[in-house]
mmCIF file of the N, C-alpha and C atoms, coordinates in Angstrom:
data_MODEL
# 
_entry.id   MODEL 
# 
loop_
_atom_site.group_PDB 
_atom_site.id 
_atom_site.type_symbol 
_atom_site.label_atom_id 
_atom_site.label_alt_id 
_atom_site.label_comp_id 
_atom_site.label_asym_id 
_atom_site.label_entity_id 
_atom_site.label_seq_id 
_atom_site.pdbx_PDB_ins_code 
_atom_site.Cartn_x 
_atom_site.Cartn_y 
_atom_site.Cartn_z 
_atom_site.occupancy 
_atom_site.B_iso_or_equiv 
_atom_site.pdbx_formal_charge 
_atom_site.auth_seq_id 
_atom_site.auth_comp_id 
_atom_site.auth_asym_id 
_atom_site.auth_atom_id 
_atom_site.pdbx_PDB_model_num 
ATOM 1   N N  . UNK A 1 1  ? -8.728  1.262   17.553 1.00 0.00 ? 1  UNK A N  1 
ATOM 2   C CA . UNK A 1 1  ? -7.333  1.079   17.192 1.00 0.00 ? 1  UNK A CA 1 
ATOM 3   C C  . UNK A 1 1  ? -7.208  -0.129  16.258 1.00 0.00 ? 1  UNK A C  1 
ATOM 4   N N  . UNK A 1 2  ? -6.375  -0.003  15.258 1.00 0.00 ? 2  UNK A N  1 
ATOM 5   C CA . UNK A 1 2  ? -6.221  -1.063  14.274 1.00 0.00 ? 2  UNK A CA 1 
ATOM 6   C C  . UNK A 1 2  ? -5.484  -2.261  14.864 1.00 0.00 ? 2  UNK A C  1 
ATOM 7   N N  . UNK A 1 3  ? -5.657  -3.416  14.217 1.00 0.00 ? 3  UNK A N  1 
ATOM 8   C CA . UNK A 1 3  ? -4.948  -4.619  14.644 1.00 0.00 ? 3  UNK A CA 1 
ATOM 9   C C  . UNK A 1 3  ? -3.535  -4.564  14.083 1.00 0.00 ? 3  UNK A C  1 
ATOM 10  N N  . UNK A 1 4  ? -2.703  -3.753  14.715 1.00 0.00 ? 4  UNK A N  1 
ATOM 11  C CA . UNK A 1 4  ? -1.356  -3.522  14.217 1.00 0.00 ? 4  UNK A CA 1 
ATOM 12  C C  . UNK A 1 4  ? -0.421  -3.350  15.394 1.00 0.00 ? 4  UNK A C  1 
ATOM 13  N N  . UNK A 1 5  ? 0.792   -3.914  15.280 1.00 0.00 ? 5  UNK A N  1 
ATOM 14  C CA . UNK A 1 5  ? 1.802   -3.774  16.322 1.00 0.00 ? 5  UNK A CA 1 
ATOM 15  C C  . UNK A 1 5  ? 2.317   -2.339  16.326 1.00 0.00 ? 5  UNK A C  1 
ATOM 16  N N  . UNK A 1 6  ? 2.374   -1.727  17.513 1.00 0.00 ? 6  UNK A N  1 
ATOM 17  C CA . UNK A 1 6  ? 2.799   -0.338  17.616 1.00 0.00 ? 6  UNK A CA 1 
ATOM 18  C C  . UNK A 1 6  ? 4.288   -0.161  17.333 1.00 0.00 ? 6  UNK A C  1 
ATOM 19  N N  . UNK A 1 7  ? 5.082   -1.196  17.534 1.00 0.00 ? 7  UNK A N  1 
ATOM 20  C CA . UNK A 1 7  ? 6.531   -1.078  17.377 1.00 0.00 ? 7  UNK A CA 1 
ATOM 21  C C  . UNK A 1 7  ? 6.969   -1.480  15.968 1.00 0.00 ? 7  UNK A C  1 
ATOM 22  N N  . UNK A 1 8  ? 6.553   -2.660  15.511 1.00 0.00 ? 8  UNK A N  1 
ATOM 23  C CA . UNK A 1 8  ? 7.021   -3.156  14.217 1.00 0.00 ? 8  UNK A CA 1 
ATOM 24  C C  . UNK A 1 8  ? 6.087   -2.829  13.066 1.00 0.00 ? 8  UNK A C  1 
ATOM 25  N N  . UNK A 1 9  ? 4.820   -2.499  13.368 1.00 0.00 ? 9  UNK A N  1 
ATOM 26  C CA . UNK A 1 9  ? 3.862   -2.222  12.305 1.00 0.00 ? 9  UNK A CA 1 
ATOM 27  C C  . UNK A 1 9  ? 3.285   -3.477  11.673 1.00 0.00 ? 9  UNK A C  1 
ATOM 28  N N  . UNK A 1 10 ? 3.523   -4.643  12.283 1.00 0.00 ? 10 UNK A N  1 
ATOM 29  C CA . UNK A 1 10 ? 3.005   -5.895  11.753 1.00 0.00 ? 10 UNK A CA 1 
ATOM 30  C C  . UNK A 1 10 ? 1.486   -5.884  11.846 1.00 0.00 ? 10 UNK A C  1 
ATOM 31  N N  . UNK A 1 11 ? 0.811   -6.199  10.740 1.00 0.00 ? 11 UNK A N  1 
ATOM 32  C CA . UNK A 1 11 ? -0.638  -6.173  10.688 1.00 0.00 ? 11 UNK A CA 1 
ATOM 33  C C  . UNK A 1 11 ? -1.195  -7.458  10.107 1.00 0.00 ? 11 UNK A C  1 
ATOM 34  N N  . UNK A 1 12 ? -2.491  -7.480  9.787  1.00 0.00 ? 12 UNK A N  1 
ATOM 35  C CA . UNK A 1 12 ? -3.107  -8.682  9.244  1.00 0.00 ? 12 UNK A CA 1 
ATOM 36  C C  . UNK A 1 12 ? -2.554  -9.038  7.868  1.00 0.00 ? 12 UNK A C  1 
ATOM 37  N N  . UNK A 1 13 ? -2.423  -10.349 7.622  1.00 0.00 ? 13 UNK A N  1 
ATOM 38  C CA . UNK A 1 13 ? -2.049  -10.849 6.304  1.00 0.00 ? 13 UNK A CA 1 
ATOM 39  C C  . UNK A 1 13 ? -3.239  -11.620 5.755  1.00 0.00 ? 13 UNK A C  1 
ATOM 40  N N  . UNK A 1 14 ? -3.252  -11.844 4.447  1.00 0.00 ? 14 UNK A N  1 
ATOM 41  C CA . UNK A 1 14 ? -4.359  -12.591 3.860  1.00 0.00 ? 14 UNK A CA 1 
ATOM 42  C C  . UNK A 1 14 ? -3.837  -13.871 3.243  1.00 0.00 ? 14 UNK A C  1 
ATOM 43  N N  . UNK A 1 15 ? -4.746  -14.836 3.141  1.00 0.00 ? 15 UNK A N  1 
ATOM 44  C CA . UNK A 1 15 ? -4.401  -16.123 2.556  1.00 0.00 ? 15 UNK A CA 1 
ATOM 45  C C  . UNK A 1 15 ? -5.675  -16.877 2.239  1.00 0.00 ? 15 UNK A C  1 
ATOM 46  N N  . UNK A 1 16 ? -5.554  -18.185 2.114  1.00 0.00 ? 16 UNK A N  1 
ATOM 47  C CA . UNK A 1 16 ? -6.694  -19.010 1.759  1.00 0.00 ? 16 UNK A CA 1 
ATOM 48  C C  . UNK A 1 16 ? -6.925  -20.103 2.786  1.00 0.00 ? 16 UNK A C  1 
ATOM 49  N N  . UNK A 1 17 ? -8.215  -20.393 3.061  1.00 0.00 ? 17 UNK A N  1 
ATOM 50  C CA . UNK A 1 17 ? -8.594  -21.652 3.680  1.00 0.00 ? 17 UNK A CA 1 
ATOM 51  C C  . UNK A 1 17 ? -8.662  -22.664 2.547  1.00 0.00 ? 17 UNK A C  1 
ATOM 52  N N  . UNK A 1 18 ? -8.061  -23.828 2.722  1.00 0.00 ? 18 UNK A N  1 
ATOM 53  C CA . UNK A 1 18 ? -8.077  -24.844 1.682  1.00 0.00 ? 18 UNK A CA 1 
ATOM 54  C C  . UNK A 1 18 ? -8.766  -26.087 2.243  1.00 0.00 ? 18 UNK A C  1 
ATOM 55  N N  . UNK A 1 19 ? -9.868  -26.470 1.632  1.00 0.00 ? 19 UNK A N  1 
ATOM 56  C CA . UNK A 1 19 ? -10.628 -27.625 2.101  1.00 0.00 ? 19 UNK A CA 1 
ATOM 57  C C  . UNK A 1 19 ? -10.000 -28.912 1.571  1.00 0.00 ? 19 UNK A C  1 
ATOM 58  N N  . UNK A 1 20 ? -10.560 -30.031 2.025  1.00 0.00 ? 20 UNK A N  1 
ATOM 59  C CA . UNK A 1 20 ? -10.074 -31.336 1.574  1.00 0.00 ? 20 UNK A CA 1 
ATOM 60  C C  . UNK A 1 20 ? -10.297 -31.497 0.067  1.00 0.00 ? 20 UNK A C  1 
ATOM 61  N N  . UNK A 1 21 ? -11.360 -30.876 -0.445 1.00 0.00 ? 21 UNK A N  1 
ATOM 62  C CA . UNK A 1 21 ? -11.650 -30.916 -1.882 1.00 0.00 ? 21 UNK A CA 1 
ATOM 63  C C  . UNK A 1 21 ? -10.871 -29.849 -2.645 1.00 0.00 ? 21 UNK A C  1 
ATOM 64  N N  . UNK A 1 22 ? -9.977  -29.175 -1.940 1.00 0.00 ? 22 UNK A N  1 
ATOM 65  C CA . UNK A 1 22 ? -9.103  -28.135 -2.496 1.00 0.00 ? 22 UNK A CA 1 
ATOM 66  C C  . UNK A 1 22 ? -9.875  -26.896 -2.947 1.00 0.00 ? 22 UNK A C  1 
ATOM 67  N N  . UNK A 1 23 ? -11.049 -26.629 -2.317 1.00 0.00 ? 23 UNK A N  1 
ATOM 68  C CA . UNK A 1 23 ? -11.751 -25.367 -2.540 1.00 0.00 ? 23 UNK A CA 1 
ATOM 69  C C  . UNK A 1 23 ? -11.053 -24.301 -1.719 1.00 0.00 ? 23 UNK A C  1 
ATOM 70  N N  . UNK A 1 24 ? -10.894 -23.131 -2.293 1.00 0.00 ? 24 UNK A N  1 
ATOM 71  C CA . UNK A 1 24 ? -10.171 -22.053 -1.610 1.00 0.00 ? 24 UNK A CA 1 
ATOM 72  C C  . UNK A 1 24 ? -11.104 -20.889 -1.323 1.00 0.00 ? 24 UNK A C  1 
ATOM 73  N N  . UNK A 1 25 ? -11.086 -20.427 -0.061 1.00 0.00 ? 25 UNK A N  1 
ATOM 74  C CA . UNK A 1 25 ? -11.825 -19.233 0.331  1.00 0.00 ? 25 UNK A CA 1 
ATOM 75  C C  . UNK A 1 25 ? -10.854 -18.328 1.080  1.00 0.00 ? 25 UNK A C  1 
ATOM 76  N N  . UNK A 1 26 ? -11.060 -17.030 0.954  1.00 0.00 ? 26 UNK A N  1 
ATOM 77  C CA . UNK A 1 26 ? -10.154 -16.059 1.568  1.00 0.00 ? 26 UNK A CA 1 
ATOM 78  C C  . UNK A 1 26 ? -10.258 -16.076 3.093  1.00 0.00 ? 26 UNK A C  1 
ATOM 79  N N  . UNK A 1 27 ? -9.161  -15.844 3.758  1.00 0.00 ? 27 UNK A N  1 
ATOM 80  C CA . UNK A 1 27 ? -9.126  -15.709 5.209  1.00 0.00 ? 27 UNK A CA 1 
ATOM 81  C C  . UNK A 1 27 ? -8.067  -14.695 5.581  1.00 0.00 ? 27 UNK A C  1 
ATOM 82  N N  . UNK A 1 28 ? -8.063  -14.303 6.874  1.00 0.00 ? 28 UNK A N  1 
ATOM 83  C CA . UNK A 1 28 ? -7.068  -13.344 7.368  1.00 0.00 ? 28 UNK A CA 1 
ATOM 84  C C  . UNK A 1 28 ? -6.265  -13.975 8.476  1.00 0.00 ? 28 UNK A C  1 
ATOM 85  N N  . UNK A 1 29 ? -4.970  -13.722 8.473  1.00 0.00 ? 29 UNK A N  1 
ATOM 86  C CA . UNK A 1 29 ? -4.079  -14.127 9.547  1.00 0.00 ? 29 UNK A CA 1 
ATOM 87  C C  . UNK A 1 29 ? -3.824  -12.887 10.393 1.00 0.00 ? 29 UNK A C  1 
ATOM 88  N N  . UNK A 1 30 ? -4.360  -12.875 11.622 1.00 0.00 ? 30 UNK A N  1 
ATOM 89  C CA . UNK A 1 30 ? -4.209  -11.711 12.486 1.00 0.00 ? 30 UNK A CA 1 
ATOM 90  C C  . UNK A 1 30 ? -2.982  -11.867 13.377 1.00 0.00 ? 30 UNK A C  1 
ATOM 91  N N  . UNK A 1 31 ? -2.263  -10.777 13.664 1.00 0.00 ? 31 UNK A N  1 
ATOM 92  C CA . UNK A 1 31 ? -1.109  -10.867 14.556 1.00 0.00 ? 31 UNK A CA 1 
ATOM 93  C C  . UNK A 1 31 ? -1.550  -11.132 15.994 1.00 0.00 ? 31 UNK A C  1 
ATOM 94  N N  . UNK A 1 32 ? -0.692  -11.813 16.754 1.00 0.00 ? 32 UNK A N  1 
ATOM 95  C CA . UNK A 1 32 ? -0.979  -12.153 18.147 1.00 0.00 ? 32 UNK A CA 1 
ATOM 96  C C  . UNK A 1 32 ? -0.616  -10.946 19.016 1.00 0.00 ? 32 UNK A C  1 
ATOM 97  N N  . UNK A 1 33 ? -1.574  -10.026 19.190 1.00 0.00 ? 33 UNK A N  1 
ATOM 98  C CA . UNK A 1 33 ? -1.310  -8.772  19.890 1.00 0.00 ? 33 UNK A CA 1 
ATOM 99  C C  . UNK A 1 33 ? -1.497  -8.910  21.395 1.00 0.00 ? 33 UNK A C  1 
ATOM 100 N N  . UNK A 1 34 ? -0.640  -8.269  22.141 1.00 0.00 ? 34 UNK A N  1 
ATOM 101 C CA . UNK A 1 34 ? -0.709  -8.200  23.594 1.00 0.00 ? 34 UNK A CA 1 
ATOM 102 C C  . UNK A 1 34 ? -0.677  -6.734  23.994 1.00 0.00 ? 34 UNK A C  1 
ATOM 103 N N  . UNK A 1 35 ? -1.458  -6.368  25.008 1.00 0.00 ? 35 UNK A N  1 
ATOM 104 C CA . UNK A 1 35 ? -1.442  -5.001  25.518 1.00 0.00 ? 35 UNK A CA 1 
ATOM 105 C C  . UNK A 1 35 ? -0.425  -4.924  26.645 1.00 0.00 ? 35 UNK A C  1 
ATOM 106 N N  . UNK A 1 36 ? 0.572   -4.058  26.494 1.00 0.00 ? 36 UNK A N  1 
ATOM 107 C CA . UNK A 1 36 ? 1.611   -3.904  27.508 1.00 0.00 ? 36 UNK A CA 1 
ATOM 108 C C  . UNK A 1 36 ? 1.669   -2.439  27.933 1.00 0.00 ? 36 UNK A C  1 
ATOM 109 N N  . UNK A 1 37 ? 2.106   -2.219  29.171 1.00 0.00 ? 37 UNK A N  1 
ATOM 110 C CA . UNK A 1 37 ? 2.271   -0.862  29.683 1.00 0.00 ? 37 UNK A CA 1 
ATOM 111 C C  . UNK A 1 37 ? 3.743   -0.495  29.618 1.00 0.00 ? 37 UNK A C  1 
ATOM 112 N N  . UNK A 1 38 ? 4.031   0.661   29.062 1.00 0.00 ? 38 UNK A N  1 
ATOM 113 C CA . UNK A 1 38 ? 5.416   1.141   28.997 1.00 0.00 ? 38 UNK A CA 1 
ATOM 114 C C  . UNK A 1 38 ? 5.498   2.450   29.775 1.00 0.00 ? 38 UNK A C  1 
ATOM 115 N N  . UNK A 1 39 ? 6.688   2.721   30.302 1.00 0.00 ? 39 UNK A N  1 
ATOM 116 C CA . UNK A 1 39 ? 6.931   3.969   31.015 1.00 0.00 ? 39 UNK A CA 1 
ATOM 117 C C  . UNK A 1 39 ? 7.695   4.906   30.085 1.00 0.00 ? 39 UNK A C  1 
ATOM 118 N N  . UNK A 1 40 ? 7.148   6.084   29.870 1.00 0.00 ? 40 UNK A N  1 
ATOM 119 C CA . UNK A 1 40 ? 7.775   7.077   29.002 1.00 0.00 ? 40 UNK A CA 1 
ATOM 120 C C  . UNK A 1 40 ? 8.853   7.840   29.761 1.00 0.00 ? 40 UNK A C  1 
ATOM 121 N N  . UNK A 1 41 ? 9.600   8.682   29.041 1.00 0.00 ? 41 UNK A N  1 
ATOM 122 C CA . UNK A 1 41 ? 10.703  9.431   29.648 1.00 0.00 ? 41 UNK A CA 1 
ATOM 123 C C  . UNK A 1 41 ? 10.229  10.387  30.745 1.00 0.00 ? 41 UNK A C  1 
ATOM 124 N N  . UNK A 1 42 ? 9.018   10.932  30.583 1.00 0.00 ? 42 UNK A N  1 
ATOM 125 C CA . UNK A 1 42 ? 8.520   11.885  31.571 1.00 0.00 ? 42 UNK A CA 1 
ATOM 126 C C  . UNK A 1 42 ? 7.874   11.205  32.778 1.00 0.00 ? 42 UNK A C  1 
ATOM 127 N N  . UNK A 1 43 ? 7.930   9.866   32.842 1.00 0.00 ? 43 UNK A N  1 
ATOM 128 C CA . UNK A 1 43 ? 7.432   9.134   33.997 1.00 0.00 ? 43 UNK A CA 1 
ATOM 129 C C  . UNK A 1 43 ? 5.998   8.646   33.874 1.00 0.00 ? 43 UNK A C  1 
ATOM 130 N N  . UNK A 1 44 ? 5.294   9.055   32.822 1.00 0.00 ? 44 UNK A N  1 
ATOM 131 C CA . UNK A 1 44 ? 3.917   8.592   32.653 1.00 0.00 ? 44 UNK A CA 1 
ATOM 132 C C  . UNK A 1 44 ? 3.910   7.201   32.036 1.00 0.00 ? 44 UNK A C  1 
ATOM 133 N N  . UNK A 1 45 ? 2.812   6.468   32.273 1.00 0.00 ? 45 UNK A N  1 
ATOM 134 C CA . UNK A 1 45 ? 2.681   5.134   31.726 1.00 0.00 ? 45 UNK A CA 1 
ATOM 135 C C  . UNK A 1 45 ? 1.643   5.148   30.618 1.00 0.00 ? 45 UNK A C  1 
ATOM 136 N N  . UNK A 1 46 ? 1.876   4.351   29.579 1.00 0.00 ? 46 UNK A N  1 
ATOM 137 C CA . UNK A 1 46 ? 0.969   4.299   28.449 1.00 0.00 ? 46 UNK A CA 1 
ATOM 138 C C  . UNK A 1 46 ? 0.801   2.850   28.019 1.00 0.00 ? 46 UNK A C  1 
ATOM 139 N N  . UNK A 1 47 ? -0.417  2.495   27.588 1.00 0.00 ? 47 UNK A N  1 
ATOM 140 C CA . UNK A 1 47 ? -0.678  1.158   27.083 1.00 0.00 ? 47 UNK A CA 1 
ATOM 141 C C  . UNK A 1 47 ? -0.507  1.151   25.570 1.00 0.00 ? 47 UNK A C  1 
ATOM 142 N N  . UNK A 1 48 ? 0.226   0.165   25.064 1.00 0.00 ? 48 UNK A N  1 
ATOM 143 C CA . UNK A 1 48 ? 0.375   -0.005  23.622 1.00 0.00 ? 48 UNK A CA 1 
ATOM 144 C C  . UNK A 1 48 ? 0.130   -1.467  23.285 1.00 0.00 ? 48 UNK A C  1 
ATOM 145 N N  . UNK A 1 49 ? -0.230  -1.715  22.025 1.00 0.00 ? 49 UNK A N  1 
ATOM 146 C CA . UNK A 1 49 ? -0.433  -3.083  21.557 1.00 0.00 ? 49 UNK A CA 1 
ATOM 147 C C  . UNK A 1 49 ? 0.827   -3.531  20.822 1.00 0.00 ? 49 UNK A C  1 
ATOM 148 N N  . UNK A 1 50 ? 1.378   -4.661  21.280 1.00 0.00 ? 50 UNK A N  1 
ATOM 149 C CA . UNK A 1 50 ? 2.627   -5.180  20.724 1.00 0.00 ? 50 UNK A CA 1 
ATOM 150 C C  . UNK A 1 50 ? 2.414   -6.645  20.370 1.00 0.00 ? 50 UNK A C  1 
ATOM 151 N N  . UNK A 1 51 ? 2.970   -7.081  19.249 1.00 0.00 ? 51 UNK A N  1 
ATOM 152 C CA . UNK A 1 51 ? 2.877   -8.483  18.851 1.00 0.00 ? 51 UNK A CA 1 
ATOM 153 C C  . UNK A 1 51 ? 3.705   -9.340  19.808 1.00 0.00 ? 51 UNK A C  1 
ATOM 154 N N  . UNK A 1 52 ? 3.241   -10.560 20.051 1.00 0.00 ? 52 UNK A N  1 
ATOM 155 C CA . UNK A 1 52 ? 3.932   -11.469 20.960 1.00 0.00 ? 52 UNK A CA 1 
ATOM 156 C C  . UNK A 1 52 ? 5.336   -11.789 20.446 1.00 0.00 ? 52 UNK A C  1 
ATOM 157 N N  . UNK A 1 53 ? 5.499   -11.884 19.142 1.00 0.00 ? 53 UNK A N  1 
ATOM 158 C CA . UNK A 1 53 ? 6.824   -12.154 18.573 1.00 0.00 ? 53 UNK A CA 1 
ATOM 159 C C  . UNK A 1 53 ? 7.774   -10.987 18.828 1.00 0.00 ? 53 UNK A C  1 
ATOM 160 N N  . UNK A 1 54 ? 7.250   -9.766  18.846 1.00 0.00 ? 54 UNK A N  1 
ATOM 161 C CA . UNK A 1 54 ? 8.070   -8.590  19.144 1.00 0.00 ? 54 UNK A CA 1 
ATOM 162 C C  . UNK A 1 54 ? 8.506   -8.598  20.602 1.00 0.00 ? 54 UNK A C  1 
ATOM 163 N N  . UNK A 1 55 ? 7.597   -9.003  21.517 1.00 0.00 ? 55 UNK A N  1 
ATOM 164 C CA . UNK A 1 55 ? 7.963   -9.097  22.929 1.00 0.00 ? 55 UNK A CA 1 
ATOM 165 C C  . UNK A 1 55 ? 9.077   -10.109 23.141 1.00 0.00 ? 55 UNK A C  1 
ATOM 166 N N  . UNK A 1 56 ? 9.002   -11.239 22.428 1.00 0.00 ? 56 UNK A N  1 
ATOM 167 C CA . UNK A 1 56 ? 10.053  -12.267 22.530 1.00 0.00 ? 56 UNK A CA 1 
ATOM 168 C C  . UNK A 1 56 ? 11.400  -11.709 22.069 1.00 0.00 ? 56 UNK A C  1 
ATOM 169 N N  . UNK A 1 57 ? 11.383  -10.967 20.964 1.00 0.00 ? 57 UNK A N  1 
ATOM 170 C CA . UNK A 1 57 ? 12.617  -10.380 20.451 1.00 0.00 ? 57 UNK A CA 1 
ATOM 171 C C  . UNK A 1 57 ? 13.181  -9.358  21.413 1.00 0.00 ? 57 UNK A C  1 
ATOM 172 N N  . UNK A 1 58 ? 12.292  -8.558  22.033 1.00 0.00 ? 58 UNK A N  1 
ATOM 173 C CA . UNK A 1 58 ? 12.739  -7.546  22.986 1.00 0.00 ? 58 UNK A CA 1 
ATOM 174 C C  . UNK A 1 58 ? 13.374  -8.198  24.223 1.00 0.00 ? 58 UNK A C  1 
ATOM 175 N N  . UNK A 1 59 ? 12.789  -9.313  24.683 1.00 0.00 ? 59 UNK A N  1 
ATOM 176 C CA . UNK A 1 59 ? 13.375  -10.027 25.825 1.00 0.00 ? 59 UNK A CA 1 
ATOM 177 C C  . UNK A 1 59 ? 14.732  -10.604 25.453 1.00 0.00 ? 59 UNK A C  1 
ATOM 178 N N  . UNK A 1 60 ? 14.852  -11.127 24.232 1.00 0.00 ? 60 UNK A N  1 
ATOM 179 C CA . UNK A 1 60 ? 16.116  -11.711 23.777 1.00 0.00 ? 60 UNK A CA 1 
ATOM 180 C C  . UNK A 1 60 ? 17.206  -10.658 23.678 1.00 0.00 ? 60 UNK A C  1 
ATOM 181 N N  . UNK A 1 61 ? 16.865  -9.483  23.166 1.00 0.00 ? 61 UNK A N  1 
ATOM 182 C CA . UNK A 1 61 ? 17.841  -8.408  22.993 1.00 0.00 ? 61 UNK A CA 1 
ATOM 183 C C  . UNK A 1 61 ? 18.094  -7.643  24.282 1.00 0.00 ? 61 UNK A C  1 
ATOM 184 N N  . UNK A 1 62 ? 17.226  -7.810  25.284 1.00 0.00 ? 62 UNK A N  1 
ATOM 185 C CA . UNK A 1 62 ? 17.398  -7.124  26.556 1.00 0.00 ? 62 UNK A CA 1 
ATOM 186 C C  . UNK A 1 62 ? 16.951  -5.678  26.520 1.00 0.00 ? 62 UNK A C  1 
ATOM 187 N N  . UNK A 1 63 ? 15.946  -5.376  25.730 1.00 0.00 ? 63 UNK A N  1 
ATOM 188 C CA . UNK A 1 63 ? 15.441  -4.002  25.614 1.00 0.00 ? 63 UNK A CA 1 
ATOM 189 C C  . UNK A 1 63 ? 14.360  -3.760  26.629 1.00 0.00 ? 63 UNK A C  1 
# 
């Protein structure tokens, strides 16, 4: 499974490591994924990967 949030679709971003001498090398910023269990309409449970920021938003909105 890809490093991607199942709800928002947030995935890896790219950027640079910058040294003290200002040398730049490529790096990746990975999303902070958490595995959570959700209950579907038919009563079965399924594991999905959700970003931690998405979980915070869901708690705030009361979803």
